[in-house]
C-alpha positions in Angstrom: -29.0 -40.1 21.5 -28.3 -41.2 25.1 -26.8 -38.1 26.9 -26.2 -37.9 30.6 -26.3 -34.4 32.2 -24.5 -34.3 35.5 -22.2 -32.2 37.8 -18.5 -32.0 36.6 -16.1 -34.0 38.7 -12.3 -33.2 38.9 -11.6 -36.2 36.9 -13.4 -34.5 34.0 -11.2 -31.4 33.8 -9.0 -32.5 31.0 -12.0 -33.6 28.8 -13.9 -30.4 29.7 -10.8 -28.4 28.6 -10.6 -30.3 25.3 -14.4 -29.8 24.8 -14.2 -26.0 25.4 -11.1 -25.6 23.2 -12.7 -27.5 20.3 -16.2 -25.8 20.7 -14.7 -22.4 20.4 -11.8 -23.1 17.9 -13.7 -21.7 14.9 -15.8 -19.1 16.7 -15.1 -15.7 15.2 -16.1 -13.8 18.4 -13.8 -16.0 20.6 -10.4 -15.2 21.8 -9.8 -19.0 22.3 -9.2 -18.7 26.0 -12.6 -19.8 27.4 -11.0 -23.0 28.8 -8.5 -20.8 30.8 -11.4 -18.8 32.3 -13.0 -22.0 33.5 -9.8 -23.0 35.0 -9.4 -19.7 36.9 -13.0 -19.7 38.0 -12.7 -23.3 39.5 -9.9 -21.9 41.8 -12.0 -18.9 42.9 -14.5 -18.1 45.6 -17.0 -17.5 42.7 -17.1 -21.1 41.7 -20.2 -23.2 42.6 -19.3 -26.8 41.9 -23.0 -27.8 41.4 -23.2 -25.3 38.6 -20.3 -26.7 36.6 -22.3 -29.3 34.6 -21.3 -31.7 31.8 -23.1 -33.6 29.0 -21.6 -37.2 28.8 -22.1 -39.6 26.0 -20.6 -43.1 26.1 -18.4 -42.0 29.1 -17.0 -39.1 27.2 -17.6 -35.4 27.9 -19.2 -33.7 24.9 -20.5 -30.6 26.5 -20.1 -28.3 29.5 -21.6 -25.3 31.1 -20.6 -23.0 33.9 -22.5 -20.5 36.0 -20.5 -18.5 38.5 -21.2 -15.9 41.1 -21.4 -12.2 39.9 -23.1 -9.2 41.3 -25.1 -6.4 39.9 -24.3 -3.1 41.8 -25.5 0.4 42.0 -24.6 3.2 44.3 -27.1 2.0 46.8 -27.1 -1.8 46.7 -25.4 -5.0 45.6 -27.5 -7.8 44.1 -26.4 -11.5 43.9 -26.5 -13.1 40.6 -24.9 -15.7 38.3 -22.9 -15.3 35.1 -23.3 -17.9 32.3 -19.9 -18.4 30.7 -19.2 -20.5 28.8 -21.4 -23.1 27.3 -19.6 -25.6 25.1 -20.5 -28.5 22.9 -18.0 -30.5 20.8 -18.5 -29.4 17.2 -19.7 -32.9 16.0 -22.5 -32.8 18.6 -23.7 -29.2 18.1 -27.2 -28.4 16.8 -28.6 -31.5 18.5 -30.1 -29.9 21.6 -27.2 -30.6 24.0 -26.4 -27.0 24.6 -30.1 -26.6 25.4 -30.1 -29.5 27.8 -27.1 -28.0 29.6 -28.6 -24.6 29.9 -31.9 -25.9 31.2 -30.2 -28.1 33.7 -28.0 -25.3 34.9 -31.1 -23.0 35.3 -32.9 -25.6 37.3 -29.9 -26.3 39.5 -29.3 -22.5 40.2 -33.0 -22.1 41.1 -32.8 -25.1 43.4 -29.7 -23.4 45.0 -31.6 -20.2 45.6 -30.4 -18.0 42.9 -32.7 -15.6 41.2 -31.1 -14.4 38.0 -28.4 -15.1 35.3 -26.5 -12.6 33.2 -24.6 -13.4 30.0 -23.0 -11.9 26.9 -24.2 -14.1 24.1 -25.7 -14.6 20.7 -28.8 -12.6 20.2 -30.6 -15.4 18.2 -29.9 -18.2 20.6 -30.5 -17.3 24.2 -33.9 -15.6 24.0 -35.5 -19.0 23.4 -34.5 -19.7 27.1 -36.3 -16.5 28.5 -33.2 -14.2 28.3 -34.1 -10.5 27.8 -32.0 -7.6 26.9 -30.3 -6.2 30.1 -31.0 -2.7 29.0 -34.7 -3.3 29.6 -33.9 -3.9 33.3 -31.5 -0.9 33.7 -28.6 -3.4 33.9 -25.3 -2.5 32.1 -22.2 -4.6 31.4 -18.8 -3.3 32.6 -17.2 -3.5 29.0 -18.1 -2.4 25.6 -20.5 -4.9 24.0 -23.4 -4.5 21.6 -26.7 -4.1 23.5 -28.2 -6.9 21.5 -25.7 -9.3 23.0 -26.2 -8.3 26.7 -28.8 -10.5 28.4 -30.4 -11.2 31.8 -32.8 -14.0 32.9 -35.1 -14.0 35.9 -35.1 -17.4 37.2 -37.9 -16.4 39.6 -40.6 -14.1 38.4 -40.0 -10.4 38.9 -36.6 -11.2 40.7 -35.0 -8.3 38.8 -38.0 -5.9 39.3 -36.0 -3.8 41.8 -32.6 -4.5 40.4 -30.5 -2.1 38.4 -26.9 -1.2 38.0 -23.7 -2.6 36.5 -22.7 -6.3 36.4 -19.6 -7.0 38.3 -17.5 -9.9 37.2 -14.9 -11.5 39.2 -11.3 -10.7 38.4 -10.9 -14.1 36.9 -12.9 -12.9 33.9 -10.2 -10.3 33.1 
């Protein structure tokens, strides 16, 4: 399958919204508003255009991923990080490696841009294959109730979270 992975353009916004809506339409743990989150984040200071990435097939957007700025904070220090949310692939193209390609491309671009880590709330059986580890093992908490087995962090650079602990602070656009 010939898939092009590239940075999202403003001309893609409608197709990205369609992709996100359809990707989450049948998800039992979704509130069906992921497309609204992406729209809010695009208008915020937490948006990094290079980290809004699409998968394209035959000129149509079939997948999307967004990494945006978050922090991990404790009483002494604030650490910069990224939050992965959401990653979406049209249902007809799921389970074909497109989500994996998007995640790897986003990680590589984040590393190029100088970011050290990524946090996410996600499926316990999916994200570990990309090196994500339970956030509790790093002393990192999420600011909302979520099962520990779904709270993850990834060190983009080896030992980048070694001295980091605290609570993830998401921008207001997430709420």
